[in-house]
N, C-alpha and C positions, 0 to 999 in steps of 0.2 A: 503493500500499500505506501503511496506515496501523495506528497501535497496535494497534486492537482486533482487528485480524487475526491481531496474534501471541503473543496472550494463553495464558500456560501456568499449568495448574492444578496440575500434578506437585509443586509447591513450594506447601506449605501457610504462609500467614504466622503470625507469633507473636503468640501474645497477651501482654496485658501480667503474665501470671502465670506466664509459661513461666520457665524459669531460663538463667542464661548456660549454663549444660551443656549443657539442651536445647537450647538455638539453636546451640552450637558441633559438637553431634552432626547438627543437620539440614546444618547448613554441609558438614561433612565426606561426609555423603550426597549431595548435589549439585554437591558440588564449586563451592561459592559463597563468597565473602566478605561476602556483604550479607544482610541478611532484612529485610522489611517487619514492623514491628509495628502490629496492627490491633486496634481495640477496636469490634466487631461488625462497621458498615461502614465505618466511621471510619480513614483513613490517619493514623495517629499520626507516623509516621516511620521512617527507615530506619538501621538499627544494621549497624555492621561488626563483623567479626571483631577487630579493635583494639579496637574500644569494649568488647567484653565482655571483653577478656583485661587490661584496665583495670581490671575491677574483680572483686569477688570472685564468681565463676562460678556458686557455688548462690544466689546473689540472684536474685529474678526480675526481668526486663529492664525492666519499667515503673519501675524506681527508678534504674536507669543514665543518666547523663549522655550524650547523642549527640552525636559530634562533625562531623557534617553537618547543615546545615539540613534541610529535608523535601522533596528530590529526587523529583519524580514527570514523568509525562506526561499526558495527557489521553487518553482513549480515542480522538479524533479528528485525533491528532498526526500528521503523515507519519513515515515512517521515519528519514527523515532526522534530524528533530529529537530522536528516540528517540537515535541513533548521537550527536547532537552531545552531550546532556546525558550520555550514559553516558561520553565521552570527558571531559567537560568535570570529572565526577566520578569518573574510573577507576571504575566500577561493575561488577560482574557482575552485579546484576540492577537493573530498575528498574521502581518499581510504575506500574500506570497506573488510572487515576480516571475517573469518567465526569463527566458536565456539573454534577451535584450534589459533586461531591468524593467519592463513594462507591469503597471500593474495589473493583477490577474482577479484578485478577490482576498478574501482571508478568510482565516480557519479560528472557529471560537473554541473556547473549552465547551461548550454543549456540542458541539461538534465532534470533539475526541470523543467524550462520556457517549455520545450514539454509538459513534465505532467502536469502542472498544463493548459497548455493551452487546454490540450484535457479534463480534468475533470471540469474546472471552468466552463460551459457553455459559455465560451466567442463566440464560433461562432453560436450560438442558436440564432433564433430570438427571439427579445424580447426588452423590455428596462428598463434602471435602474433610482432606485431612492435612495438618499443619506438623512439620515436623523441624525440630531444632536439631543442628549440626556444625559442626565447624567447616568455616569454606572448604579447606582442603579437602575434606571427607563427602565433598557433593558430586556426585556422579546421577545425572538426571536417565542415564542409560541403565542404572544399577536399580534404579528407584521404577524407574519402569517394568522393566522382568520382574521383580517384586509385585507390582500389581496384576501385570496379563501373567503370572503364574498362578492367579486366582481368577482367572479369565474375565478379568474387568478390564478398561481400556482410559488411559489419561485424556482427560477432553481438555484441561488446560492446565498451565503450572505458570508459577513465577516465584521470584526470589524478593525475600525482603533485608537488607541489609543494614547494620546500625553502626556509626562510622568510632561508637568506643566499645563496639564488640568484635571479636574475632567469629561469635555465630553469625548464623544466616537461618531465620528462617523460610522453609520452602512450602507455599500452600499449593495444592493438588485438587482439581478437582476430578472425580472419578465418577464413571457414568452406573455406577450402584446404587440404591438405596441402604442397603444392608453390609456396612463394610465393618465387620466385626471379625471378620478373618482374615481379611486384610490387614487389622490392625493390630493383631495377634503374630503375623507373619513380620511386619516389622519390628515389632519388640523382640522376636526370635532373634532376627537379625542385628539386637541390639543399637535402632535406630530410636532416638528421644519424640516421640508423638505428643508433641505439644497442646495438641487440641482437636476436636473432631466435630462433623458435623454432620449426622446422618438425616436426608432429605426426611425421613419419615418424621421426623420431631418437628421439623421447622419449614419444609419447604412451601406450603399454602403462606405460611407470614411472610417469607422473603418475595414471594411472585407479586404478593400485593403490593408490597413495597416497591418492588420493582416497577409494577402496571401505572403506581402512583407517581412516581418520578418522570415516566415516560409520558405519562399525562401532563406533568409540570411542564414539560420540554414541549409539551404540544406535537409529540410524534402520532 
C-alpha cells in the first residue's frame, strides 16, 4: 500500500488568500489541526491550528509564519513512511505530492485508521494472544509453527517495544475462538503469555465498539 492509494479529496487545501478564521472553520468541520496551503498545484506548506491562533485570524494565511518545515510524502511512499512522518511531526493530516512536487491531496489520521481497520483482521472472528519476550528471542516463524501445529492460523501480528526495556510484546490475532490448547503449547515451550482474549468472552462487545467507531468516522 502506497500513499496515492489513501488520498482524500474531501478536505480542500487552503489558498494563501484564505483567512485564519476560514482555516479554523475548515479544521473544526473535519476535526483536524493541520491544513496544507497550496498555490495552484504547488505545496507551500502545512499550517497548524497554533500557527493561526498566534496571528490575527482575520489576516490571510499567506502572511503567517509557519512553525513547521514543509512536511509531505511522495505519492509512491509506503504507508509506513506516511505513518512515520505523521508521528514525527504529530500531524492530523499530511500532504501528498507527485514526482514533480505538485500537490495531489492529503492523508488524514481517519484515513489511516480506516485502512488498518480493513487490513488488520480486526473484524475477523478469532482470539488474541499477547506474548512477552526479549528482543533477541523473537521469531515469527517459530511462533507461527506453534500456532499452526494446533490447526490454527495467524491472522495478524504486531510488536510493541519499550525504549526503557529489552522486552517486547508480540500481539497475535488467531482464527480460533477456543485457544486454550494453543496457550498450553506456548507455555510448554517456555513462552510468557502476558494476556489472552478469547472471542467467546468478548467478541460481541468488541464488534459493537468497532461499529460505533466506523459510524463516527462516517464509513
